[in-house]
C-alpha positions in Angstrom: 153.1 67.1 55.6 150.6 70.0 55.9 150.7 71.5 59.3 147.6 71.9 61.4 147.2 74.2 64.4 148.0 71.6 67.0 151.3 70.6 65.2 152.4 74.1 64.7 151.9 75.0 68.4 153.5 71.8 69.6 156.9 73.2 68.6 158.6 76.1 70.5 159.6 77.7 67.2 156.1 77.4 65.9 154.7 79.0 69.0 157.3 81.8 68.7 156.3 82.4 65.1 152.7 83.0 66.1 153.7 85.3 69.0 156.0 87.3 66.7 153.2 87.6 64.1 150.8 88.9 66.7 153.4 91.5 67.6 153.8 92.5 64.0 150.0 92.9 63.7 149.4 95.0 66.8 151.6 97.5 68.6 149.6 97.0 71.9 150.4 93.3 71.7 154.0 94.1 71.1 154.2 96.3 74.2 152.4 93.7 76.4 154.7 90.9 75.1 157.8 93.0 75.8 156.7 93.7 79.4 155.6 90.2 80.2 158.5 88.6 78.4 160.9 90.7 80.4 159.4 89.5 83.7 159.7 85.8 82.6 163.2 86.1 81.1 165.8 84.2 83.1 168.2 87.1 82.5 165.8 89.8 83.7 167.8 92.4 85.6 171.1 90.8 84.7 171.8 90.1 81.0 168.5 91.8 80.1 167.8 95.2 81.7 164.8 97.5 81.4 165.8 101.1 80.9 163.8 104.1 82.3 163.5 107.5 80.8 163.2 110.9 82.5 160.4 113.3 82.0 160.7 117.1 81.4 161.2 117.8 85.1 164.1 115.3 85.3 162.2 112.8 87.3 161.5 109.2 86.4 157.8 108.9 85.8 155.8 106.2 87.7 155.7 103.0 85.7 152.5 102.2 83.6 150.3 99.4 84.9 151.7 96.0 84.0 149.7 94.1 81.4 148.4 90.7 82.4 148.5 87.4 80.5 144.7 87.5 80.4 144.7 90.9 78.9 147.2 89.9 76.3 145.3 86.8 75.5 142.1 88.8 75.0 143.9 91.3 72.7 145.4 88.5 70.6 142.1 86.6 70.3 140.5 89.7 68.8 143.2 90.3 66.1 141.9 90.6 62.6 144.2 88.3 60.7 142.6 88.8 57.2 145.0 91.6 56.4 148.1 89.7 57.4 150.3 89.1 54.3 153.2 87.0 53.3 155.8 89.7 54.2 154.7 89.9 57.8 154.7 86.1 58.1 158.2 85.9 56.7 159.3 88.6 59.2 157.8 86.6 62.0 159.5 83.4 60.8 162.8 85.2 60.7 162.4 86.2 64.3 161.3 82.7 65.3 164.5 81.3 63.8 166.8 84.1 65.0 165.7 83.8 68.7 166.3 80.0 68.9 168.9 79.2 71.5 169.8 75.6 72.6 172.7 76.4 74.9 170.6 78.2 77.6 167.2 78.6 78.9 164.4 79.9 76.6 164.0 83.6 76.6 161.0 85.3 78.2 159.0 85.4 75.0 159.4 81.7 74.5 158.4 81.1 78.1 155.4 83.3 77.5 154.4 81.5 74.3 154.3 78.2 76.3 152.0 79.7 78.9 148.8 77.7 79.1 146.6 80.8 79.5 147.8 82.0 76.1 146.9 78.7 74.3 143.5 79.8 72.9 144.9 83.1 71.6 147.8 81.4 69.9 145.4 78.9 68.3 143.6 81.9 66.8 146.8 83.3 65.4 148.0 79.9 64.2 144.8 79.5 62.2 145.5 82.8 60.5 149.1 81.9 59.9 148.2 78.6 58.2 145.7 80.4 55.9 148.4 82.6 54.4 149.7 81.7 51.0 153.4 81.6 52.2 152.6 78.8 54.6 151.6 76.5 51.7 155.2 76.2 50.7 156.5 75.3 54.2 155.7 71.6 53.5 157.6 71.6 50.2 160.0 68.7 49.9 163.5 68.7 48.4 163.9 70.1 44.9 166.8 69.4 42.7 167.7 73.0 42.1 169.4 74.4 45.2 171.7 77.2 46.4 174.9 76.7 48.4 175.7 79.7 50.6 179.2 81.1 51.3 179.1 83.9 53.9 181.8 85.8 52.2 182.1 88.5 49.5 182.4 87.8 45.8 186.1 88.8 46.1 186.7 85.8 48.4 185.0 82.8 46.7 185.5 79.2 47.6 184.9 76.0 45.6 182.4 73.5 46.8 183.8 70.8 49.1 184.3 67.5 47.3 185.2 65.3 50.2 182.1 64.8 52.5 183.4 61.4 53.6 186.5 62.9 55.1 184.4 65.6 56.7 182.2 63.0 58.3 185.1 60.9 59.5 186.7 63.9 61.1 183.3 64.9 62.7 182.8 61.4 64.1 186.3 61.4 65.6 185.8 64.9 67.0 182.4 64.1 68.5 183.6 60.9 70.2 186.6 62.8 71.6 184.4 65.6 72.9 182.0 63.1 74.5 184.9 61.2 76.2 186.4 64.4 77.6 183.1 65.8 78.7 182.3 62.7 80.7 185.2 63.4 83.1 185.8 67.2 82.6 182.2 68.6 83.0 180.6 68.7 86.4 178.0 66.1 87.4 175.6 68.9 88.6 173.1 69.3 85.8 172.5 72.9 86.7 176.2 73.9 86.6 176.7 76.9 84.3 178.8 75.2 81.7 178.3 74.9 78.0 179.7 72.7 75.3 178.6 71.6 71.8 174.8 71.8 71.5 174.1 71.4 67.7 173.0 68.0 66.3 174.4 68.1 62.8 177.9 68.2 61.3 178.2 72.0 60.6 181.1 71.7 58.1 179.1 69.7 55.6 177.6 71.5 52.6 174.2 72.8 53.4 171.9 74.1 50.6 168.6 76.0 50.5 165.9 76.2 47.9 164.9 79.9 48.2 167.1 83.0 47.8 167.1 85.5 49.4 164.5 84.3 51.8 166.7 81.5 53.1 169.5 84.0 53.9 167.4 85.3 56.8 166.5 81.9 58.3 169.7 81.1 60.1 169.9 80.0 63.7 172.6 81.6 65.9 173.5 83.9 63.0 176.8 85.9 63.2 175.2 88.9 61.6 176.6 88.3 58.1 176.2 91.2 55.7 177.5 89.5 52.6 176.7 86.2 50.9 177.8 84.5 47.7 175.3 81.9 46.6 176.1 79.1 44.2 173.4 77.5 42.1 173.7 73.7 42.4 171.8 70.6 41.5 171.7 67.5 43.6 170.1 64.1 43.5 170.2 60.7 45.1 168.5 59.2 48.2 167.0 62.2 50.0 165.4 61.8 53.4 162.7 64.3 54.4 162.4 65.3 58.1 158.9 66.5 58.6 157.5 64.6 61.6 159.1 63.4 64.8 159.3 59.8 63.6 161.6 60.8 60.7 164.2 62.1 63.1 163.6 59.5 65.8 164.0 56.7 63.2 167.4 58.1 62.2 168.4 58.2 65.9 167.2 54.6 66.5 168.9 53.2 63.4 172.1 55.1 63.7 172.5 56.1 67.4 175.4 58.1 68.7 175.6 58.8 72.4 176.2 62.4 73.3 174.8 62.6 76.8 178.0 63.9 78.5 178.6 66.7 75.9 175.0 67.8 75.5 173.3 67.2 78.8 173.9 70.6 80.4 172.8 72.6 77.4 169.9 70.5 76.4 168.6 70.3 80.0 168.5 74.1 80.0 166.6 74.4 76.7 164.2 71.5 77.2 164.0 70.9 81.0 164.7 67.1 80.4 167.2 65.1 82.3 168.2 61.8 80.8 170.3 60.2 78.1 170.8 61.9 74.7 171.6 60.7 71.2 171.9 62.2 67.8 172.3 60.4 64.4 175.7 59.0 63.7 175.9 60.9 60.4 178.9 58.9 59.1 176.7 55.8 59.2 173.6 57.7 58.0 175.6 58.4 54.8 175.6 54.6 54.0 171.8 54.8 53.5 171.1 58.4 52.5 172.8 61.0 50.3 171.2 64.0 51.9 168.6 64.9 54.5 166.2 67.8 54.1 164.5 69.6 57.0 161.2 71.2 55.8 160.0 74.5 57.2 157.0 72.6 58.7 159.4 70.1 60.2 161.5 72.8 61.7 158.5 74.7 63.2 157.1 71.5 64.7 160.2 69.8 65.9 163.2 72.1 66.5 164.2 72.5 70.1 161.9 69.8 71.5 163.0 66.8 73.5 162.0 63.9 71.1 161.8 60.5 72.7 163.9 57.9 70.9 163.9 54.7 73.0 161.8 54.6 76.1 163.5 51.4 77.3 166.9 53.0 77.2 165.6 56.4 78.3 167.1 58.2 75.3 165.9 61.3 73.5 167.2 63.7 71.0 167.0 67.4 69.9 167.1 69.0 66.5 169.4 72.0 67.1 171.5 74.2 64.8 169.6 73.1 61.6 167.9 75.8 59.7 164.5 75.4 58.1 164.3 74.3 54.5 168.0 73.3 54.5 169.4 70.1 53.0 172.5 68.5 54.6 174.7 66.7 52.0 176.3 63.5 53.3 177.7 62.2 50.0 179.2 63.8 46.8 176.0 64.0 44.8 175.9 67.8 44.5 177.2 69.7 41.4 177.5 73.4 40.5 175.3 74.3 37.6 176.1 76.6 34.7 174.0 79.5 36.0 176.0 82.4 37.5 176.7 82.8 41.2 174.9 85.6 42.9 176.3 88.2 45.3 174.0 89.6 48.0 174.5 92.3 50.6 172.6 94.0 53.4 173.6 97.0 55.4 172.8 95.6 58.9 171.2 92.6 60.5 167.5 93.6 59.9 167.8 95.1 56.4 166.5 93.3 53.3 169.1 91.6 51.1 170.1 93.4 47.9 171.3 91.6 44.8 174.6 93.2 43.8 175.3 91.1 40.7 176.1 87.7 39.4 179.2 86.1 37.9 
């Protein structure tokens, strides 16, 4: 699927990508987004605090006039996007992925990006994004040559898992147990400040990516890893591509697993929807598919949205905790190749990855 402007801006991560790119392109936009985003953030004055500085006399200077959404929109609409290159787009994509959070309300910048008065300006930026060479690869489907990532140093390697069926069986048992306990342990009040399991995939299965080191940056809810050992692998079989809503919705219709009790508080906060929730029953999905690949386009268009599954039953689903251009392996159809493993490192969370060597 080739993204168009409307599809890109339909997704919260797609909108955030465009907002981040506008900030990368213009410092005045960055300052305006920072100020407006702070005011819209649910944690303003609490978990997110604005600091003041003193002038030479020791006094706090009067605050500068606050920018308006209209002023920001005008500034973004006049951005010259012809000089935007792949590096800036990759950086904006990194930020769009890194700021995803499905266990609480969207941050102020995400709220700002959904503001109707910013729609025309974001369309201007989105048009520029989709004209960049890097965006042409976002629709790439699964390729046999992949990389499996181990977030540990070369001195602490681990072999590839060879028992996905057991992993899936344990995941099913755990998910059902959590759902059962959540139904009577968690409060009925949808707005209660409780959290549980919010992701929609079995995180212990092998996940692979096609691009290194770019993929090492595109991790939701990252723990700030500074080392990675990546293993070249080759996979084959029945591969499902998740690119449009119907791809995910069909999985949920064909193999539904009820997770309302365990997800309702978190997913209400992130989507604003109250209702029944389902995710794919991945153990059953494995009877039809060997792996499922989420394209970058699919991620930008779908991740974090409440996707209607069955109107008659009032069910919906969320793609959460699944990184862009990542393949989830449900069966044992993945093999390490004869190419050497690679060892990568960065000094802190925002540095570029450096190849240390291979073995």
